[in-house]
C-alpha atoms as one frame of an Amber mdcrd trajectory, in Angstrom:
protein
 -18.379 -43.965 -31.865 -16.469 -41.847 -29.362 -13.160 -42.845 -30.957 -14.501
 -41.744 -34.312 -15.545 -38.376 -32.874 -12.058 -37.886 -31.451 -10.373 -38.721
 -34.742 -12.557 -36.258 -36.649 -11.917 -33.602 -33.996  -8.138 -34.034 -34.132
  -8.161 -33.845 -37.940 -10.191 -30.619 -37.692  -7.720 -29.119 -35.223  -4.823
 -29.910 -37.562  -6.668 -28.367 -40.513  -7.707 -25.143 -38.744  -4.567 -24.452
 -36.719  -5.148 -20.726 -36.085  -8.706 -21.273 -34.858  -7.585 -24.155 -32.647
  -4.721 -22.101 -31.220  -6.912 -19.068 -30.463  -9.655 -21.196 -28.914  -7.208
 -23.165 -26.772  -5.296 -20.099 -25.616  -8.473 -18.115 -24.889 -10.101 -20.921
 -22.929  -6.884 -21.693 -21.033  -6.576 -18.043 -19.938 -10.220 -18.046 -18.863
  -9.801 -21.300 -16.929  -6.548 -20.028 -15.407  -8.333 -16.963 -14.011 -11.286
 -19.091 -12.865  -9.053 -21.554 -10.985  -7.038 -18.785  -9.284 -10.166 -16.951
  -8.215 -11.757 -20.244  -7.156  -8.787 -21.058  -4.916  -8.984 -17.588  -3.350
 -12.743 -17.868  -2.747 -12.247 -21.318  -1.202  -9.598 -19.937   1.153 -11.922
 -17.076   2.162 -14.756 -19.476   3.002 -12.383 -21.656   5.036 -11.624 -18.865
   7.515 -13.333 -19.690  10.796 -14.775 -22.906   9.381 -13.954 -26.583   9.701
 -13.548 -26.672  13.484 -15.602 -29.127  15.525 -18.995 -27.850  16.752 -18.334
 -24.427  15.221 -22.083 -23.962  14.657 -22.499 -23.596  18.448 -19.796 -20.930
  18.800 -20.819 -17.261  19.024 -18.940 -14.007  19.492 -20.582 -11.698  22.022
 -20.550  -8.128  20.701 -21.819  -4.681  21.570 -23.978  -2.029  19.925 -22.989
   1.220  21.685 -25.386   4.160  21.216 -24.033   7.697  20.885 -26.963   9.916
  20.013 -28.209   8.844  16.594 -24.986   6.951  15.918 -24.559   3.280  16.819
 -21.005   1.994  17.141 -20.578  -1.801  16.887 -17.547  -3.452  18.441 -16.176
  -6.841  19.473 -14.720  -5.252  22.636 -16.513  -6.276  25.840 -15.986  -6.019
  29.619 -13.198  -8.226  30.975 -15.585  -9.967  33.403 -18.356 -10.722  30.909
 -17.403 -14.295  29.960 -17.274 -15.738  33.461 -20.457 -13.926  34.501 -22.365
 -15.267  31.471 -21.140 -18.801  32.125 -22.288 -18.623  35.732 -25.674 -16.999
  35.138 -26.907 -18.219  31.743 -27.946 -21.852  31.368 -27.598 -21.718  27.562
 -23.832 -21.071  27.848 -21.785 -24.264  28.048 -18.353 -22.651  27.719 -17.245
 -19.018  27.788 -13.847 -17.348  27.454 -12.389 -13.880  27.422  -9.439 -13.249
  25.138  -7.328 -10.199  24.426  -6.102  -8.398  21.348  -2.897  -9.634  19.722
   0.411  -8.478  21.175   4.011  -9.094  20.213   6.317 -10.273  23.014   9.929
 -11.364  23.253  10.423 -15.017  24.254  13.828 -16.363  25.257  15.049 -19.950
  25.353  18.767 -20.076  26.063  20.496 -18.233  23.235  17.347 -18.029  21.152
  15.453 -14.741  21.257  12.240 -14.758  19.256   9.423 -12.235  18.961   6.061
 -13.974  18.752   2.577 -12.611  18.149  -0.280 -13.890  20.276  -2.865 -13.168
  22.959  -4.204 -13.997  26.424  -7.246 -16.289  26.684  -9.382 -18.004  29.306
  -9.142 -21.741  29.921 -12.362 -22.435  27.985 -11.000 -20.830  24.819  -9.359
 -23.996  23.471 -12.517 -26.018  24.282 -14.599 -23.523  22.301 -12.380 -23.085
  19.250 -11.350 -26.761  19.134  -7.978 -26.104  17.505  -6.280 -29.473  16.851
  -3.436 -30.333  19.234  -0.180 -31.760  17.894   1.193 -32.312  21.407  -0.213
 -31.797  24.882  -3.522 -32.095  26.654  -6.340 -29.658  25.887  -7.944 -30.385
  29.268  -4.903 -29.044  31.136  -3.713 -26.242  28.856  -4.234 -22.674  30.149
  -5.604 -23.943  33.503  -2.626 -22.475  35.369  -0.970 -19.048  35.163   2.347
 -20.720  34.320   1.056 -22.331  31.102   1.678 -21.347  27.501   0.332 -22.871
  24.284   2.356 -22.522  21.068   1.668 -23.182  17.422   3.937 -25.740  15.816
   5.735 -22.987  13.887   6.454 -21.088  17.121   7.655 -24.253  18.865  10.158
 -24.889  16.074  11.396 -21.283  16.284  12.005 -21.565  20.037  12.996 -25.201
  20.540  13.849 -26.549  17.106  11.131 -29.198  17.453   7.352 -29.408  17.841
   7.602 -31.818  20.788   8.192 -29.104  23.403   5.750 -30.179  26.143   7.215
 -29.415  29.603   9.861 -27.079  28.210  10.262 -23.669  29.827  10.388 -20.355
  28.005  10.959 -16.872  29.360   8.823 -13.867  28.411  10.605 -10.537  28.800
   8.393  -7.448  28.946   8.832  -3.836  29.980   8.064  -4.449  33.616   9.322
  -7.979  34.384  10.538 -11.388  33.267   8.107 -14.311  33.502   8.685 -18.045
  33.106   6.111 -20.219  31.322   5.874 -23.976  30.729   4.668 -25.308  27.380
   1.459 -27.283  27.933   0.261 -27.527  24.343   1.442 -27.315  20.740  -1.235
 -26.661  18.120  -1.168 -28.006  14.590  -0.577 -25.494  11.837  -3.779 -23.515
  11.419  -3.025 -22.284   7.907  -5.654 -19.914   6.540  -8.491 -21.104   8.799
  -7.994 -18.250  11.298  -8.783 -14.631  10.512  -5.973 -13.323  12.703  -2.759
 -15.332  12.828  -1.150 -16.032  16.201   1.818 -17.983  17.560   1.149 -18.240
  21.292  -1.709 -18.211  23.819  -1.163 -17.225  27.455  -3.669 -17.571  30.336
  -6.076 -14.613  30.567  -5.709 -14.689  34.352  -2.126 -13.433  33.956  -3.399
 -10.323  32.181  -6.375  -9.929  34.514  -4.208  -9.925  37.657  -1.788  -7.216
  36.493  -2.056  -4.178  38.827  -2.452  -1.792  35.895  -5.338  -3.858  34.452
  -7.817  -3.191  37.263 -10.072  -1.602  34.637 -10.889  -5.114  33.377 -13.025
  -5.669  36.474 -15.575  -2.934  35.720 -18.726  -3.221  33.597 -18.265   0.247
  32.154 -14.948  -0.625  30.482 -14.359  -2.576  27.285 -11.261  -4.081  25.742
 -10.989  -7.860  25.341 -13.347 -10.077  23.358 -15.864 -12.633  24.626 -16.631
 -15.916  22.922 -19.164 -18.540  24.027 -20.180 -22.042  23.106 -23.922 -22.589
  23.440 -25.397 -25.882  24.555 -26.634 -28.189  21.797 -30.127 -27.269  20.654
 -29.922 -23.631  21.771 -31.405 -21.166  19.269 -28.666 -18.628  18.575 -31.013
 -15.833  17.519 -33.187 -16.184  20.609 -30.089 -16.271  22.810 -28.789 -13.109
  21.139 -32.070 -11.328  21.812 -32.151 -12.509  25.437 -28.762 -10.993  26.364
 -29.528  -7.540  24.932 -29.711  -5.845  28.366 -27.168  -8.084  30.132 -24.737
  -5.216  30.822 -27.452  -2.630  31.431 -28.776  -4.823  34.253 -25.345  -4.575
  35.930 -24.491  -0.993  34.965 -27.482   1.338  34.878 -25.510   4.032  33.039
 -24.619   1.727  30.197 -25.385   2.656  26.582 -24.679  -0.907  25.414 -26.917
  -3.504  23.820 -25.307  -6.934  23.728 -25.843  -9.454  20.951 -24.317 -12.753
  19.831 -23.128 -13.433  16.296 -21.936 -16.768  14.835 -18.148 -16.868  15.019
 -17.902 -18.798  11.746 -19.777 -16.016   9.903 -17.916 -13.083  11.403 -15.013
 -12.977   8.943 -17.115 -12.785   5.783 -20.335 -11.197   7.007 -19.455  -9.344
  10.221 -19.775  -5.699   9.256 -22.203  -3.206  10.805 -23.160   0.383  10.092
 -25.353   2.255  12.561 -26.316  -1.049  14.134 -27.384  -2.679  10.877 -25.611
  -5.694   9.393 -23.796  -4.954   6.137 -22.366  -7.341   3.545 -18.763  -7.156
   4.752 -16.039  -9.142   2.984 -18.577 -11.371   1.272 -19.226  -8.430  -1.052
 -15.654  -8.662  -2.346 -15.931 -12.451  -2.614 -19.104 -12.089  -4.706 -17.407
  -9.466  -6.860 -14.465 -11.713  -7.714 -16.688 -14.740  -8.200 -18.558 -12.666
 -10.769 -15.302 -11.504 -12.381 -14.044 -15.098 -12.636 -17.327 -16.275 -14.139
 -17.412 -13.424 -16.662 -13.794 -13.974 -17.733 -14.557 -17.629 -18.369 -17.778
 -16.671 -20.149 -15.868 -14.256 -22.413 -13.495 -17.082 -23.338 -16.512 -19.280
 -24.136 -17.986 -16.501 -26.273 -14.761 -16.346 -28.273 -15.105 -20.063 -28.969
 -18.732 -19.654 -30.072 -17.895 -16.727 -32.314 -15.006 -18.416 -34.077 -16.946
 -21.655 -34.491 -19.972 -19.970 -36.024 -17.706 -17.767 -38.142 -16.166 -20.932
 -39.589 -19.608 -22.424 -40.164 -19.436 -21.986 -43.940 -16.323 -24.148 -44.205
 -17.918 -26.868 -42.093 -21.347 -26.612 -43.686 -20.458 -28.866 -46.602 -19.011
 -31.413 -44.144 -22.358 -31.359 -42.306 -24.253 -31.650 -45.582 -22.247 -34.648
 -46.759 -22.683 -36.372 -43.380 -26.425 -35.744 -43.414 -26.711 -37.149 -46.950
 -24.752 -40.166 -45.689 -27.365 -40.771 -43.010 -26.106 -38.868 -39.952 -28.912
 -37.581 -37.747 -28.971 -34.274 -35.823 -28.084 -35.802 -32.448 -24.909 -37.456
 -33.764 -23.796 -34.131 -35.257 -24.486 -32.348 -31.958 -22.402 -34.956 -30.120
 -19.623 -34.518 -32.674 -19.361 -30.746 -32.232 -19.763 -30.883 -28.462 -17.031
 -33.531 -28.213 -14.724 -31.211 -30.175 -15.381 -28.300 -27.814 -14.929 -30.505
 -24.725 -11.670 -31.870 -26.139 -10.346 -28.349 -26.747 -11.427 -27.433 -23.208
  -9.513 -30.434 -21.824  -6.360 -29.261 -23.635  -7.018 -25.748 -22.304  -7.565
 -27.073 -18.786  -4.201 -28.836 -18.758  -2.501 -25.639 -19.929  -4.475 -23.624
 -17.344  -3.266 -25.863 -14.484   0.322 -25.386 -15.624  -0.207 -21.614 -15.644
  -1.767 -21.763 -12.155   1.152 -23.772 -10.793   3.645 -21.281 -12.252   1.837
 -18.102 -11.182   0.405 -19.177  -7.802   3.374 -17.808  -5.780   2.835 -14.381
  -7.369  -0.923 -14.623  -6.774  -0.287 -15.538  -3.118   1.831 -12.417  -2.737
  -0.924 -10.277  -4.240  -3.648 -11.746  -2.018  -1.620 -12.270   1.161  -2.569
 -15.951   1.184  -0.676 -19.235   1.296  -2.706 -21.224  -1.197  -1.582 -24.406
  -2.920  -3.028 -26.244  -5.887  -4.686 -29.303  -4.255  -3.781 -31.812  -6.957
  -3.996 -34.674  -4.482  -7.608 -34.011  -3.496 -10.388 -35.892  -5.242 -12.855
 -33.064  -4.593 -10.644 -30.632  -6.504 -10.559 -32.886  -9.555 -14.319 -33.415
  -9.360 -14.892 -29.656  -9.249 -12.325 -28.961 -11.956 -13.828 -31.689 -14.144
 -17.270 -30.129 -13.680 -15.884 -26.719 -14.727 -14.221 -28.286 -17.784 -17.436
 -30.047 -18.779 -19.518 -26.903 -18.207 -17.079 -24.757 -20.176 -16.891 -27.251
 -23.020 -20.659 -27.599 -23.286 -21.286 -23.848 -23.065 -18.558 -23.104 -25.616
 -19.779 -25.677 -28.082 -23.525 -25.402 -27.514 -24.413 -22.691 -30.006 -22.093
 -23.907 -32.813 -23.265 -27.488 -32.289 -26.974 -26.772 -32.466 -26.564 -24.193
 -35.220 -24.412 -26.341 -37.500 -26.411 -29.516 -36.875 -29.567 -27.660 -37.953
 -28.064 -26.662 -41.314 -30.257 -27.695 -44.241 -28.601 -29.811 -46.901 -30.129
 -27.772 -49.751 -28.803 -24.530 -48.276 -25.325 -26.022 -48.030 -25.039 -26.881
 -51.687 -26.654 -23.601 -52.794 -24.017 -21.771 -50.673 -26.571 -19.810 -48.628
 -24.716 -20.205 -45.334 -22.505 -17.172 -45.762 -25.329 -14.704 -45.884 -27.182
 -15.852 -42.798 -28.255 -12.683 -41.005 -29.086 -14.691 -37.902 -25.476 -15.885
 -37.607 -24.060 -12.399 -38.149 -26.390 -10.873 -35.564 -25.607 -13.599 -33.054
 -21.887 -13.121 -33.612 -22.137  -9.359 -33.161 -24.304  -9.851 -30.090 -21.657
 -12.061 -28.493 -18.907  -9.535 -29.293 -21.120  -6.818 -27.822 -21.623  -8.803
 -24.620 -17.968  -9.590 -24.036 -16.865  -5.987 -24.601 -19.619  -4.750 -22.265
 -17.986  -6.872 -19.556 -14.512  -5.692 -20.547 -15.603  -2.035 -20.399 -17.305
  -2.444 -17.038 -14.128  -4.011 -15.612 -11.866  -1.298 -17.016 -14.024   1.587
 -15.758 -14.377  -0.101 -12.359 -10.619  -0.563 -12.135 -10.070   3.129 -12.894
 -12.513   4.090 -10.113 -10.889   1.731  -7.575  -7.417   2.967  -8.546  -8.424
   6.618  -8.137 -10.152   6.047  -4.790  -7.215   4.158  -3.264  -4.739   6.766
  -4.504  -7.025   9.486  -3.130  -6.989   7.832   0.303  -3.215   7.266   0.277
  -2.288  10.770  -0.898  -4.774  12.910   1.018  -3.808  15.217   3.833  -4.566
  13.068   6.874  -3.865  15.731   9.486  -0.300  14.682  10.244   2.858  14.174
   8.184   3.361  10.439   7.815   6.411  10.738   5.526   9.844  10.672   7.212
   8.143   9.465  10.391   9.385   6.304  12.112   7.691   4.389  14.921   9.879
   2.399  17.321   8.328   0.256  20.099   9.607   1.145  23.582  10.358  -2.376
  24.761  12.387  -3.718  27.635  14.859  -1.244  29.109  14.090   1.255  26.365
  10.764   1.984  28.096  12.475   3.183  31.291  15.368   4.843  29.473  13.220
   6.857  27.091  14.640  10.262  28.120  18.200   9.051  27.473  17.053   7.538
  24.162  15.375  10.815  23.146  18.372  12.973  24.112  20.872  10.844  22.207
  18.714  10.723  19.099  18.074  14.480  19.044  21.849  15.039  19.118  21.879
  13.471  15.643  21.642  16.267  13.005  19.482  14.044  10.772  16.767  13.718
  13.443  14.366  16.618  13.942  12.408  15.523  17.017  11.304  12.559  19.151
   8.170  11.920  21.181   6.204   9.021  22.668   2.534   8.065  22.917   0.104
   5.264  23.710  -1.560   5.503  20.287  -0.273   4.306  16.895  -2.896   6.191
  14.813  -3.793   2.963  13.007  -7.362   2.521  14.199  -9.390   2.661  17.385
  -7.096   2.176  20.374  -8.517   3.694  23.545 -11.763   5.628  23.782 -14.405
   6.809  26.197 -17.913   8.162  26.243 -17.297   9.755  29.666 -16.784  13.330
  28.473 -19.000  16.073  29.922 -19.202  19.842  29.424 -21.416  22.746  30.334
 -24.563  22.855  28.226 -24.296  19.274  27.049 -27.624  17.727  26.030 -28.344
  14.940  28.555 -29.618  12.779  25.695 -26.453  13.255  23.643 -23.320  11.145
  23.909 -20.233  10.717  21.749 -17.291   8.325  21.698 -14.021  10.246  22.077
 -10.671   8.714  21.159  -8.112   9.074  23.969  -4.485   9.766  23.026  -1.908
   9.984  25.818   1.331  11.673  24.787   4.604  13.234  25.886   6.018  16.647
  25.083   6.821  17.496  21.435   3.993  15.284  20.190   2.337  17.805  17.870
   5.602  18.996  16.308   6.969  15.488  15.814   3.741  14.235  14.254   3.386
  17.346  12.097  -0.057  18.191  13.460  -1.294  21.749  12.965  -2.436  23.747
  15.979  -5.264  26.008  14.807  -6.097  27.552  18.177  -4.442  27.799  21.584
  -1.034  26.353  22.409   0.876  23.106  22.700   1.867  21.437  25.964   4.840
  23.251  27.464   7.562  22.164  29.878   7.245  25.602  31.442   3.699  24.799
  32.577   3.719  22.000  35.108  -0.079  21.984  35.256  -0.490  20.736  31.669
  -0.326  17.082  32.717  -3.208  17.392  35.170  -5.299  20.323  33.971  -4.952
  20.681  30.181  -6.360  18.910  27.148  -5.972  19.444  23.399  -8.948  18.615
  21.184  -9.233  17.876  17.503 -11.592  20.070  15.459 -14.363  17.498  15.494
 -14.313  17.254  19.307 -14.182  21.058  19.634 -17.182  21.449  17.328 -19.181
  18.978  19.418 -18.567  20.622  22.810 -19.052  24.193  21.510 -22.113  23.463
  19.394 -24.562  24.701  22.029 -22.212  27.179  23.732 -19.257  28.588  21.721
 -17.621  29.893  24.898 -17.134  26.473  26.531 -13.449  25.787  27.279 -13.766
  23.297  30.140 -14.450  19.566  29.847 -14.766  16.798  32.409 -13.095  13.556
  31.263 -13.946  10.533  33.398 -14.376  12.822  36.417 -11.286  14.981  35.823
 -11.818  18.663  34.982  -9.515  19.971  32.256  -9.095  23.232  30.362  -9.074
  23.147  26.562  -5.707  24.782  25.898  -5.433  23.904  22.205  -7.311  22.731
  19.140  -5.541  20.811  16.359  -6.624  20.234  12.807  -8.569  16.981  12.389
  -6.292  13.998  11.853  -7.220  10.511  10.687  -6.530   7.699  13.129  -8.768
   5.401  11.066  -9.037   4.750   7.332 -11.177   6.798   4.962 -13.879   4.136
   5.333 -14.818   5.810   8.635 -15.942   9.367   9.319 -13.797  11.728  11.366
 -14.296  10.994  15.055 -13.744  13.318  18.050 -10.448  12.879  19.868  -8.576
  14.471  22.739  -4.876  14.553  23.590  -3.640  14.476  27.184  -0.097  14.912
  28.459   0.444  11.581  30.235   3.300   9.375  28.959   3.112   6.899  31.859
   2.135   3.988  29.627   3.426   5.349  26.319   4.903   2.365  24.497   5.498
   3.887  21.049   8.270   6.320  20.182   7.838   8.476  17.078  10.926   9.858
  15.403  10.846  12.644  12.800  13.780  12.184  10.407  15.097  14.735   7.932
  14.885  13.851   4.241  17.908  12.056   2.810  20.321   9.466   4.225  17.500
   7.401   5.706  19.589   4.213   5.811  22.405   5.953   7.693  19.953   7.522
  10.157  18.234   4.178  10.786  21.622   2.671  11.549  22.257   5.408  14.102
  18.849   4.868  15.742  19.497   1.123  15.897  22.909   1.647  17.508  21.425
   3.797  20.284  18.487   1.412  20.838  20.699  -1.687  21.062  23.132   0.035
  23.415  20.318   0.992  25.817  18.276  -2.184  25.311  20.649  -5.049  24.331
  18.198  -7.892  25.056  15.518  -6.845  22.547  16.128  -6.953  18.791  15.680
  -3.521  17.200  12.455  -3.112  15.250  10.866  -0.116  13.558   8.054   0.815
  11.169   7.615   3.619   8.664   4.330   5.396   9.286   3.600   5.828   5.581
   3.812   2.031   5.232   1.627   1.566   8.317  -0.978   3.938   6.935  -0.958
   2.075   3.613  -1.736  -1.146   5.526  -5.079   0.354   6.553  -5.995  -0.039
   2.894  -4.353  -3.429   2.441  -7.564  -5.153   1.333  -8.477  -2.243  -0.934
  -5.025  -2.223  -2.549  -5.319  -5.952  -3.181  -8.735  -5.372  -4.716  -7.256
  -2.654  -6.926  -4.315  -4.797  -8.069  -6.403  -7.902  -8.722  -9.058  -5.925
 -10.597  -6.301  -4.322 -12.668  -4.725  -7.633 -13.681  -8.033  -9.346 -14.381
  -9.134  -6.361 -16.475  -6.003  -6.717 -18.588  -6.714 -10.436 -18.911 -10.306
  -9.724 -19.976  -9.139  -7.372 -22.718  -6.511  -9.885 -23.837  -9.070 -12.697
 -24.151 -11.567 -10.398 -25.886  -8.933  -9.260 -28.365  -7.926 -12.854 -29.051
 -11.471 -13.477 -30.180 -11.480 -10.244 -32.153  -8.248 -11.303 -33.835  -9.768
 -14.590 -34.967 -12.995 -12.976 -36.139 -11.212 -10.230 -38.070  -9.072 -12.873
 -39.779 -12.234 -14.733 -40.752 -13.992 -11.594 -42.032 -10.902 -10.618 -44.024
 -10.873 -14.110 -45.509 -14.565 -13.874 -46.388 -14.103 -10.486 -48.056 -11.018
 -11.488 -50.061 -12.792 -11.155 -53.404 -14.455  -7.863 -52.441 -11.101  -6.433
 -51.327  -9.467  -7.514 -54.596 -12.163  -5.853 -56.715 -11.937  -2.632 -54.660
  -8.164  -2.526 -55.129  -8.494  -3.009 -58.869 -11.020  -0.147 -58.974  -8.552
   2.128 -57.181  -9.656   2.019 -53.553  -7.048   3.236 -51.039  -5.702   1.119
 -48.231  -7.590   3.282 -45.736 -10.905   2.710 -47.537 -10.353  -1.033 -47.625
  -9.484  -1.112 -43.921 -12.768   0.630 -43.215 -14.622  -2.228 -44.906 -13.305
  -4.716 -42.351 -13.052  -2.442 -39.285 -16.636  -1.247 -39.462 -17.761  -4.834
 -38.807 -16.488  -4.501 -35.239 -15.858  -0.910 -34.202 -19.526   0.111 -34.051
 -20.293  -2.938 -31.913 -17.383  -2.114 -29.585 -18.560   1.504 -29.276 -22.070
   0.431 -28.289 -20.592  -2.003 -25.741 -18.552   0.842 -24.232 -21.703   2.879
 -23.634 -23.576   0.002 -21.988 -20.551  -1.232 -20.023 -19.830   2.264 -18.701
 -23.399   2.546 -17.435 -23.093  -0.765 -15.589 -19.744   0.284 -14.098 -21.222
   3.587 -12.898 -24.027   1.712 -11.156 -21.748  -0.841  -9.468 -18.980   1.573
  -8.466 -21.349   4.198  -7.051 -22.450   1.498  -4.609 -18.824   0.500  -3.895
 -17.799   4.093  -3.164 -20.552   4.288  -0.540 -18.244   2.165   1.645 -15.945
   5.188   2.062 -16.837   8.107   4.304 -14.401  10.219   2.253 -14.487   9.380
  -1.419 -13.941  10.647  -4.917 -16.724  11.588  -7.305 -17.392   9.416 -10.337
 -15.614  11.742 -12.790 -16.810  12.127 -16.391 -13.348  11.377 -17.784 -13.317
   7.820 -16.386 -15.528   6.675 -19.262 -13.628   8.372 -22.162 -10.367   6.994
 -20.739 -11.720   3.442 -20.735 -13.316   4.019 -24.170 -10.055   5.204 -25.739
  -8.176   2.275 -24.203 -10.635  -0.421 -25.307 -11.420   1.105 -28.698  -7.732
   1.665 -29.386  -6.799  -1.927 -28.563  -9.732  -3.289 -30.586  -8.863  -1.075
 -33.557  -5.197  -2.086 -33.490  -6.147  -5.783 -33.225  -8.526  -5.664 -36.203
  -6.317  -3.370 -38.305  -3.197  -5.515 -37.935  -5.133  -8.524 -39.168  -6.819
  -6.527 -41.951  -3.532  -5.235 -43.360  -2.646  -8.800 -44.387  -5.723  -8.947
 -46.582  -5.085  -5.465 -48.008  -1.542  -6.398 -49.044  -2.650  -9.522 -50.902
  -2.411  -9.693 -54.708  -5.803  -8.491 -56.102  -5.549 -10.885 -59.058  -5.230
 -13.868 -56.708  -7.998 -12.435 -54.508 -10.455 -12.229 -57.430  -9.634 -15.841
 -58.377 -10.368 -17.010 -54.822 -13.909 -18.139 -55.465
C-alpha cells in the first residue's frame, strides 16, 4: 500500500512540476530557517548547563539600595566566600573569582596574551569543568599553580600535555613564574564568558594594592557556592539576606543566591525585580522560526487546495472504484510528507553551506550534529510535523469531496475553499508585516544608540593598554606621540567607558538627606583627559598643571552628579568622597559610560593617574594607518616585550550593543526570508488564478478590455487581502515593539512612518509578484483562451 502511495505521489510531482517546485523550495527555506534557529536556541540553553551537580551551584549576588533605586550586581566582598563556607552549614564549597583580565605569558620564545581570571581552590570543584590532564584535587591549591584550557596549552607549549611545565606571567609591576597543574578540555559554548587560564585567587588577594578586598564595604570579585545535597536554594537565598549587614552595620546590601545555570538566560534585574533577560530574545527567535515554518506550510496548503479542482476527478474516480476516506487521507498526507522529506534534505544542505556565515552573525561556533541520534530524532519529528501540518487541510478537504459534485464540476466555485485560501494568505502576510515593522523599529533604535551624542567624541579616538614598561614610561610615551603632527593629544585613565568599572556610595555633601544614597562612578585620570576625550566643560575649569592642589582637593562632576548634590542646596560646591573633602571645580556634560539600556548615572572625575592602565590617543582625521604605525613604533621601542595592541573607541562602543546588533541583523535576514517564502506562495496562487480565469480573460480581451483592466481582475484577488494583513500585522508589531523598546532607558518613539514604509515594501513586492505572473495570462491568444474549456 505504501509503495502504491509513493508511486502515485511521484507521478503527481512529475505532472505538476511548478507546484512541486514551489512547495519544495518554500518548505526547504522554512526548514532551513527552523534548523538554524534551532541550533542557536540549543547553544543558548547549553550555556552554564551540562556540568556535574550544576543544580547545587548558586551565584551569590547583591541588591544594593540607593534611595528608591535598587542596583543588582554580581560583585561581592573579596572575603565573602571563605566566611560563608566557615559559618554556613548549607555551603559545601565556596570560591571567590575575579573579573577577566588579559595577561602576557611567556614560554621561551613564545609570547602569548591570554584572557582569564583568578579563582579560589574550590572553584574547579564547584564548576566541575572536565580535566584533560592534571589533578583537580591539587589544582589552584598553591600560589604557584596555573590551570589552562587545552587551546591555551597548545598556544604556549604546542601540546595539551603540559603538566609540570613552567610559564612566566609578565605584568606592569613584576614577573611571576607559574607551574601548570591542570589542562581543561575545550569548553565550547557551555560558558558564558570564555577564558584561557585560571590563577589562584590568593595571588590577587595578597597583592599590596588589593587590601580593599579584605573589607566588607568593598565589592569587586564574584562569589559562587555549591550547596549540600538536599538544601533548598530559595530558603538558603532568603537566609543570607542580611549576611553582610550583620558584619557591616552601614551596609545597604541585601544578599541573595541565584542558580548559576539560570543566570545566563534569566539573570536580569530591574529595581530588584527579576526580568526576562536573554530568554526573551530566545523566545522571540523561537517564535520567528516557528512562524517562518508555518508560513511555508500555509503555502503548501494554499497551492494544494487551489489545485483541488484538477485532483477532484481523480478523487471521484478512486471513490467510485471503492477507495474509502481514510485511504485518500493517507494518500495526500504521504505526498506532503514525501515533499517535506525532499525539502528537509535540501534544507540540511543549505544549513551546511550557510552555517559559517550564521556563526559569524551570532558569534557562535555551532556545527550541524549529523552524528548525533538525538538530532535526527528531533529533525525527523520536525519533518513529520511539517508534512502533516502542510498536508492536513488539503487531505481532509479533498478526501471529503462528493462524487456527484466532482462530475457536475461544482468544485471550482466552492466559497469555503476560496475563503480558507484567502484566510491563509491573510495570516502569512500578517506575520510578514509584523516582522518587517519590527525589523524597522530595531534598526532605528540601534542606529539611534550608535549615532547619538554620548558626551564624548568616540571617533578618531584610540585606546592603548599601558602594559609592561609602557606603564612606567607613560610620560615619555605621551611626549613622543604628541610630537607627531597627526596626534592631537594623549591622556591616561583607569576607566574604559565601556560599563561599570569602579564606583562608590560613599559621597557626602552639606544638606544631603540622611535617607538618600546614590552610586557614583569613579573615574581616575591624568591631565588633558577632558580635551582628549572631547568632553564638554559646562561650568568651572579643567585640571591644570599650574594648580598642584588639583590632585588632592579638586573633583569634576558630570551633570547628573551635580544635579544630585545641588538639589537641596544650589550653592553646594564641596563634597566628601570616602572621607576626603574636595572642591567641585568643574562640571562636564553628561557622558555615557554604559549603553542606552541604562539611565545616566552620576560620576565624578579625580586627578589621580597612579593606577591608570589605559592610554587614550586623539588622532587627527586622515592617514590613520600611517599614524597607527607611528604609535606602534614608539610603543614597541619603549616596551619591546609586549606585543602592541590597540582598540578604536567607536568599535568598543558598538560592542556595547553587540547582542542588539545581532538581533537587528538576524531579524532583517529572517524578515527577507519570510517575504520570499510568502511571495513564493503568492506566485503559485496567482498562476493558478490566472489559469482558472483563462476563459474570462479571453472574453474580456475580445470585448476590448485593456491590459490594465485585465490585470486588475487577477490582482484584486490578493491585494485587498494583503492590505488587510498589513493593518493587522502593524498593530501586532506596535504592541510587541513597544514592549521591546521599554528595555532602553533612551529610546526612539514608534514613528507613524514605520507602518507606511513596511506597507509600501510588502504591497509593492506582492503586487510585482502577482503582476508578473498575470502578464503571462494577459498575453495569451484570446481565441485559444476561449477554447480552453
